[in-house]
C-alpha positions in Angstrom: -40.6 27.2 -19.3 -42.9 24.2 -19.8 -45.5 23.2 -17.2 -43.5 20.1 -16.2 -40.3 22.1 -15.8 -42.1 24.7 -13.7 -43.6 22.0 -11.5 -40.2 20.4 -11.1 -38.6 23.7 -10.1 -41.3 24.3 -7.4 -40.8 20.8 -6.0 -37.0 21.4 -5.8 -37.5 24.7 -4.1 -39.9 23.2 -1.5 -37.4 20.3 -0.9 -34.6 22.8 -0.4 -36.7 24.9 2.0 -37.6 21.9 4.1 -34.0 20.8 4.3 -32.9 24.3 5.4 -35.7 24.4 8.0 -34.7 21.0 9.3 -31.0 22.0 9.6 -32.0 25.1 11.5 -34.1 23.1 14.0 -31.1 20.8 14.6 -28.7 23.7 14.9 -30.8 25.4 17.5 -31.0 22.1 19.5 -27.3 21.7 19.3 -26.7 25.2 20.6 -29.1 24.6 23.4 -27.3 21.4 24.3 -23.9 23.1 24.3 -24.7 26.2 26.4 -27.0 24.4 28.9 -28.7 27.7 29.6 -28.7 31.2 28.1 -26.2 33.4 26.3 -26.2 37.1 27.0 -25.7 39.0 23.8 -24.9 42.7 24.0 -25.8 44.4 20.7 -24.3 47.9 20.5 -25.9 49.7 17.6 -29.0 47.5 17.4 -30.9 49.5 14.8 -30.5 46.8 12.1 -31.8 44.1 14.4 -30.1 40.9 15.5 -27.5 39.3 13.2 -29.0 36.5 11.0 -26.8 33.8 12.5 -28.2 34.5 15.9 -31.8 34.8 14.8 -32.6 31.1 14.9 -31.4 30.7 18.5 -33.2 33.7 20.0 -35.0 31.6 22.6 -31.6 30.9 24.2 -30.5 34.6 24.1 -30.7 37.2 26.8 -30.6 40.3 24.5 -29.4 43.7 25.6 -29.6 46.3 22.8 -27.9 49.7 22.9 -29.4 52.2 20.5 -29.3 56.0 21.1 -31.4 57.0 18.1 -35.0 57.2 19.3 -36.3 56.5 15.8 -34.7 53.0 15.9 -35.0 52.2 19.6 -38.8 52.7 19.7 -39.2 50.4 16.6 -37.1 47.7 18.2 -39.2 47.6 21.4 -42.4 47.4 19.4 -41.1 44.7 17.0 -42.6 41.2 17.0 -39.1 39.8 17.2 -38.6 41.2 20.7 -41.0 38.6 22.1 -38.9 35.7 20.7 -35.9 36.2 23.0 -35.5 34.7 26.5 -35.1 38.3 27.7 -35.1 41.5 25.7 -34.0 45.0 26.7 -33.1 48.2 24.9 -30.8 50.7 26.5 -31.7 54.1 24.8 -28.5 55.9 25.2 -25.1 56.5 23.7 -22.0 54.6 24.8 -18.5 55.8 24.5 -15.1 55.7 26.3 -16.3 58.0 29.2 -19.3 58.8 31.3 -19.9 62.2 29.9 -21.5 63.5 26.7 -20.8 63.0 23.1 -22.1 64.6 19.9 -24.2 62.4 17.7 -24.7 63.4 14.0 -28.1 62.1 12.9 -28.0 61.2 9.2 -30.8 60.8 6.8 -30.6 57.1 7.1 -30.6 56.3 10.9 -28.3 53.3 10.5 -25.4 55.5 9.3 -25.6 58.1 12.1 -22.3 58.6 13.9 -20.3 60.7 16.3 -17.9 61.2 13.4 -18.8 63.4 10.4 -19.2 61.6 7.1 -16.4 62.1 4.6 -18.3 63.7 1.8 -15.3 63.5 -0.6 -15.4 59.7 -0.1 -19.1 58.8 0.1 -20.0 61.1 -2.8 -18.1 58.7 -5.1 -20.8 56.1 -4.7 -24.6 55.8 -5.2 -27.1 56.9 -2.6 -24.6 59.1 -0.9 -27.5 61.3 0.4 -28.1 58.7 3.1 -25.1 60.2 4.8 -26.6 63.7 4.8 -26.4 65.1 8.4 -29.9 66.3 9.2 -29.1 67.4 12.8 -26.6 67.0 15.6 -27.1 66.8 19.3 -25.1 66.4 22.4 -26.1 63.2 24.1 -25.4 61.8 27.6 -23.3 58.7 27.3 -21.9 56.0 29.5 -19.2 53.4 29.2 -20.3 49.8 28.6 -18.8 48.9 31.9 -21.2 51.4 33.5 -24.2 50.3 31.5 -23.7 46.7 32.5 -23.0 47.4 36.1 -26.3 49.4 36.3 -28.2 46.5 34.6 -26.4 43.9 36.7 -25.7 41.9 33.5 -22.5 40.2 32.6 -22.0 39.7 28.9 -20.9 36.6 26.9 -20.8 38.1 23.4 -20.7 41.5 21.9 -22.0 42.6 18.5 -20.7 46.1 17.8 -21.7 48.4 14.9 -21.7 52.1 15.6 -20.3 53.6 12.5 -16.7 54.4 13.4 -17.1 54.5 17.2 -16.2 50.9 17.8 -12.7 51.5 19.3 -14.0 54.2 21.7 -16.7 51.9 23.0 -14.2 49.1 23.5 -11.9 51.4 25.4 -14.8 52.0 27.8 -15.4 48.2 28.3 -12.2 47.1 30.0 -14.0 45.2 32.8 -16.6 43.8 30.4 -14.0 42.4 28.0 -12.4 40.4 30.8 -15.5 38.2 30.9 -16.4 38.4 27.2 -16.0 35.3 25.1 -16.0 37.0 21.7 -17.2 39.8 19.5 -18.5 40.5 16.0 -17.5 44.0 15.0 -18.1 46.1 11.9 -14.7 47.3 10.8 -13.7 49.7 8.1 -10.7 49.4 5.8 -11.2 52.9 4.5 -12.4 56.0 6.4 -16.1 56.6 5.7 -16.1 59.1 8.5 -13.5 61.8 9.4 -10.8 60.5 11.8 -12.4 57.2 12.5 -10.2 54.3 13.7 -9.7 51.4 11.2 -9.6 47.6 11.3 -5.9 47.4 12.4 -6.5 49.7 15.4 -9.3 47.4 16.7 -7.2 44.2 16.1 -4.3 45.6 18.1 -6.6 46.7 21.0 -8.3 43.3 21.3 -5.1 41.3 20.8 -3.6 43.0 23.8 -6.6 41.8 25.9 -6.4 38.1 24.8 -9.0 38.3 22.1 -7.9 37.3 18.6 -9.1 38.0 15.1 -10.5 34.8 13.7 -12.1 35.6 10.3 -14.2 38.0 8.3 -17.8 36.9 8.3 -18.9 39.5 5.8 -17.1 41.9 3.4 -18.8 44.8 1.6 -17.6 46.2 -1.7 -18.8 49.4 -3.3 -18.8 50.1 -7.0 -19.0 53.6 -8.4 -22.3 52.9 -10.1 -24.0 50.2 -8.0 -23.9 48.0 -4.9 -23.6 44.5 -6.3 -20.9 42.9 -4.1 -18.1 44.0 -6.4 -15.8 47.0 -6.5 -13.7 48.5 -3.7 -13.6 46.6 -0.3 -14.7 49.3 2.1 -15.9 47.6 5.3 -16.9 44.3 6.7 -17.8 42.3 9.8 -15.0 40.6 11.7 -15.1 37.8 14.2 -12.9 38.0 17.3 -12.7 35.2 19.9 -10.8 34.1 22.8 -8.6 31.1 22.0 -9.4 27.6 23.5 -6.1 27.9 25.3 -7.0 31.3 26.8 -10.5 30.1 27.8 -9.2 27.0 29.6 -6.4 28.9 31.3 -9.1 31.4 32.6 -11.1 28.4 33.8 -8.2 26.9 35.6 -7.5 30.3 37.2 -11.1 30.6 38.4 -11.9 33.6 36.1 -14.3 31.5 34.0 -16.7 28.9 35.3 -17.6 25.6 33.6 -20.8 27.3 32.5 -18.8 30.0 30.8 -16.8 27.3 29.0 -20.1 25.8 27.8 -21.3 29.1 26.5 -18.0 29.5 24.7 -18.6 26.1 23.0 -22.1 27.3 22.0 -20.7 30.5 20.5 -18.2 28.3 18.5 -21.1 26.3 17.2 -23.0 29.4 16.2 -20.1 30.5 14.1 -19.2 27.0 12.9 -15.7 27.0 14.4 -15.6 23.3 15.0 -11.8 23.1 15.0 -11.8 25.4 18.0 -14.6 23.4 19.6 -12.6 20.2 19.3 -9.5 21.8 20.7 -11.4 23.1 23.7 -12.6 19.6 24.4 -9.1 18.2 24.0 -7.8 20.7 26.6 -10.7 19.9 29.0 -10.2 16.1 28.6 -6.8 16.5 30.3 -8.7 17.5 33.5 -11.0 14.5 33.1 -13.8 15.6 35.5 -15.2 18.9 34.1 -18.1 17.6 31.9 -20.5 14.8 32.5 -20.8 11.8 30.2 -24.2 12.8 28.7 -22.8 16.2 27.7 -19.7 14.7 26.2 -21.8 12.3 24.2 -24.0 15.1 22.9 -20.9 17.0 21.8 -19.5 13.9 20.1 -22.7 13.6 18.0 -22.6 17.3 17.1 -19.0 17.1 15.9 -19.6 13.8 14.1 -22.3 15.5 12.0 
């Protein structure tokens, strides 16, 4: 590459970086305008840290992480990121569908540890399968999410759930929490990585029955037999589930949700770039005519216009 071409490449990279940084600043300002306060994010299986799409708006997030593996929970509390949230807490325990005890299998890679045993016949088809080696197992005291949040006196606006096959069991212990929850991002499997684990369809049916609908896949992971390059067999992904605008406004009219809950719902829609749902929520609110002040409506109009 010639010196001129190399210089031009550097200039273009710097320009792109500045544009991305500017967009992020504006995005954070928009989320702050929409929610008018703070969003409580419950991160179950927090070993990997906060999801990237939430990272830029950490100052507006009250974060509650649930992580039973002491190797990960200690690192999270000591991380520099912990200081960037409005509030930051880690609950160092297991959660399940009952207040009892559950067996946790600690794998070589902490992030793939699970209550369920890995399916060796399946994972051995792919590279780096030794990360699923079970190094030890232990019975851990566990609570339901409803119990954890009642103890911490913290309602929850949004749930991120990634606990390697135990997602449905955790949801079954969160009946009260789900009544106030606006949405969830859940790791779902299409194929069983672990023995007897529930799959995507089981989670969809459970949440649908509670007024929370599947919206989209925000990430899909494919495994090849020789590498991890984004190709191959679609094994798992991350799915977005949300209440519908119609459901949120109905809950507002019934007194289940406050207008602040509706604002946080609008902020969540902005975080996930669901502007069609944002506009529909505003259309439904406009019928009432007196829910949002003129300044707020003007700010939303600018956001949508962009």
